[in-house]
C-alpha positions as CSV (number, residue, x, y, z in Angstrom):
1,M,-1.6,111.1,3.3
2,R,-2.9,113.0,6.2
3,G,-6.5,112.3,6.9
4,L,-8.9,115.2,7.4
5,K,-12.1,113.3,8.3
6,R,-13.0,112.1,11.8
7,R,-14.1,108.7,10.7
8,Y,-10.7,107.9,9.2
9,Q,-8.2,105.9,11.1
10,V,-4.4,105.6,10.8
11,G,-3.8,102.7,8.4
12,D,-6.9,103.2,6.3
13,Y,-6.3,103.3,2.6
14,F,-7.4,106.3,0.5
15,V,-8.0,106.3,-3.2
16,P,-7.8,109.9,-4.6
17,V,-9.9,110.4,-7.7
18,A,-9.3,114.1,-7.9
19,L,-6.9,116.6,-6.3
20,I,-7.1,120.2,-5.5
21,R,-4.0,121.8,-7.1
22,G,-2.7,124.0,-4.3
23,E,1.0,123.3,-4.7
24,G,1.8,125.4,-7.8
25,T,4.0,122.9,-9.6
26,S,1.1,121.4,-11.6
27,D,0.6,124.9,-13.1
28,F,3.6,124.2,-15.3
29,Y,1.5,121.5,-17.1
30,F,-2.0,123.2,-17.3
31,P,-3.9,126.3,-16.4
32,I,-5.4,126.2,-12.9
33,E,-8.9,125.4,-14.1
34,V,-7.8,122.0,-15.4
35,P,-8.4,119.5,-12.6
36,A,-5.9,116.9,-11.5
37,L,-7.6,113.6,-12.0
38,A,-6.5,110.0,-11.5
39,N,-6.5,107.8,-14.5
40,F,-9.7,105.8,-14.5
41,L,-8.3,102.4,-15.4
42,M,-5.6,102.7,-12.7
43,Q,-8.2,103.6,-10.0
44,R,-10.4,100.7,-11.1
45,A,-7.4,98.4,-10.6
46,V,-6.8,100.0,-7.1
47,T,-10.4,99.6,-5.9
48,R,-10.8,96.2,-7.4
49,L,-7.8,94.9,-5.4
50,L,-8.9,96.6,-2.2
51,D,-12.4,95.1,-2.6
52,Q,-11.0,91.6,-3.3
53,E,-8.9,91.9,-0.1
54,K,-11.7,93.5,1.9
55,S,-9.4,96.4,2.8
56,V,-10.8,99.4,4.6
57,Y,-10.6,102.3,2.2
58,H,-12.1,105.7,1.3
59,V,-12.5,107.4,-2.1
60,G,-12.4,111.1,-2.6
61,I,-10.6,114.4,-3.1
62,T,-7.3,115.4,-1.6
63,Y,-5.7,118.8,-1.4
64,T,-2.1,118.9,-2.6
65,T,0.0,121.7,-1.0
66,N,3.6,122.7,-0.8
67,M,3.0,124.4,2.5
68,R,4.9,123.0,5.5
69,F,3.4,123.4,9.0
70,W,0.0,124.3,7.6
71,E,-1.5,122.8,10.8
72,F,-0.6,126.1,12.6
73,N,-2.0,128.4,9.9
74,E,-5.6,129.1,10.9
75,E,-6.4,130.9,7.6
76,F,-5.2,128.0,5.6
77,K,-7.1,125.5,7.8
78,N,-10.3,127.4,7.3
79,R,-9.8,127.5,3.5
80,L,-9.0,123.8,3.6
81,K,-12.3,123.0,5.4
82,I,-14.2,125.0,2.8
83,T,-12.8,122.8,0.0
84,K,-14.2,119.6,1.6
85,A,-11.0,117.8,0.9
86,Q,-10.8,114.5,2.7
87,G,-7.0,114.4,2.9
88,I,-3.9,116.5,2.3
89,E,-0.6,115.5,0.8
90,M,2.3,117.1,-1.2
91,E,2.8,115.3,-4.5
92,C,-0.3,113.8,-6.2
93,A,-1.7,116.8,-8.1
94,T,1.6,117.3,-9.8
95,L,1.9,113.7,-10.7
96,F,-1.6,113.4,-12.0
97,A,-1.3,116.6,-14.1
98,A,2.0,115.5,-15.6
99,S,0.7,112.0,-16.3
100,Y,-2.4,113.5,-18.1
101,K,-0.2,115.9,-20.1
102,R,2.1,113.1,-21.2
103,E,-0.7,110.5,-21.6
104,F,0.8,108.1,-19.0
105,T,-1.5,105.8,-17.0
106,L,-1.2,106.8,-13.3
107,G,-3.2,106.5,-10.2
108,A,-2.6,106.3,-6.5
109,L,-3.2,104.3,-3.3
110,L,-2.6,106.5,-0.3
111,L,-2.3,105.4,3.3
112,V,-3.7,107.5,6.1
113,S,-0.6,108.2,8.2
114,D,-2.0,110.7,10.7
115,L,-5.0,112.8,11.6
116,P,-3.7,116.3,12.0
117,L,-7.0,118.0,12.8
118,A,-7.9,115.6,15.6
119,N,-6.7,116.0,19.2
120,G,-3.5,114.2,19.6
121,G,-3.5,113.3,15.8
122,M,-0.3,115.2,14.8
123,K,2.5,113.1,13.3
124,T,5.5,112.5,15.6
125,K,8.7,110.6,15.0
126,Q,7.3,107.7,17.0
127,S,4.0,107.6,15.2
128,S,5.7,107.8,11.8
129,Q,7.9,104.8,12.7
130,F,4.8,102.9,13.9
131,V,3.1,103.6,10.5
132,Y,6.2,102.6,8.6
133,D,6.7,99.4,10.6
134,T,3.0,98.4,10.7
135,Y,1.8,99.3,7.2
136,M,4.7,99.6,4.7
137,H,5.0,96.0,3.7
138,D,1.3,95.6,2.9
139,H,1.2,98.9,1.1
140,I,4.0,97.9,-1.2
141,E,2.6,94.5,-1.8
142,K,-0.8,96.0,-2.8
143,G,1.0,98.4,-5.1
144,I,2.8,95.6,-6.9
145,Q,-0.5,93.7,-7.3
146,I,-2.3,96.8,-8.6
147,L,0.4,97.4,-11.2
148,K,0.1,93.8,-12.4
149,M,-3.7,94.1,-12.5
150,A,-3.6,97.4,-14.4
151,R,-1.1,96.1,-16.9
152,D,-3.4,93.1,-17.6
153,M,-6.3,95.5,-18.0
154,Q,-4.3,97.6,-20.4
155,S,-3.3,94.6,-22.5
156,R,-7.0,93.7,-22.8
157,H,-7.7,97.3,-23.9
158,V,-10.0,98.0,-21.0
159,K,-11.4,101.5,-21.4
160,G,-9.8,104.3,-19.5
161,A,-6.1,103.9,-20.1
162,Y,-3.5,105.0,-22.6
163,H,-2.7,101.9,-24.7
164,R,0.5,102.8,-26.5
165,N,3.7,100.9,-25.9
166,I,1.9,97.9,-24.3
167,E,4.1,94.9,-24.8
168,P,4.9,92.0,-22.5
169,A,7.6,93.1,-20.1
170,A,11.0,91.5,-20.7
171,P,12.4,89.6,-17.8
172,A,14.6,91.7,-15.5
173,F,17.4,89.1,-15.7
174,P,17.8,86.9,-18.8
175,S,17.5,83.2,-18.0
176,K,20.6,81.1,-18.1
177,S,20.2,78.3,-20.5
């Protein structure tokens, strides 16, 4: 996710609770007036883990777009500022709309990868490699822990999730007896 606020730093986590649907693909699932929202249970699991680990994170709204090189489009940047979005990315609104339509528990934990509106904040090949090398392992580990926590919450029927098809997961590889 590309951070749009000055106080954000590369490597901060971001928990999107709602997304502005500017990409067009989510229109396949719902009319434009239906917001793209994260599933409450999943976002509870995300914030619970981040709090337990004392991770730096922000909560808010992102703008989902399919526009490449928007950083050079002054009209779009002005419209983006008016929305008060705190980040911009390309997938989450579609994923959240589809998961709501299909009643699938879904949330997100995004990582601030660059700060495109700050001087010198544009993503480069080198800065992308730095983010990957520095933050990828932790981000993936947090994701695995969040999924386990969310599954446990679902099995206990904590409010905010779809509870169908909740059974203990079968082992990936049968044990050899």
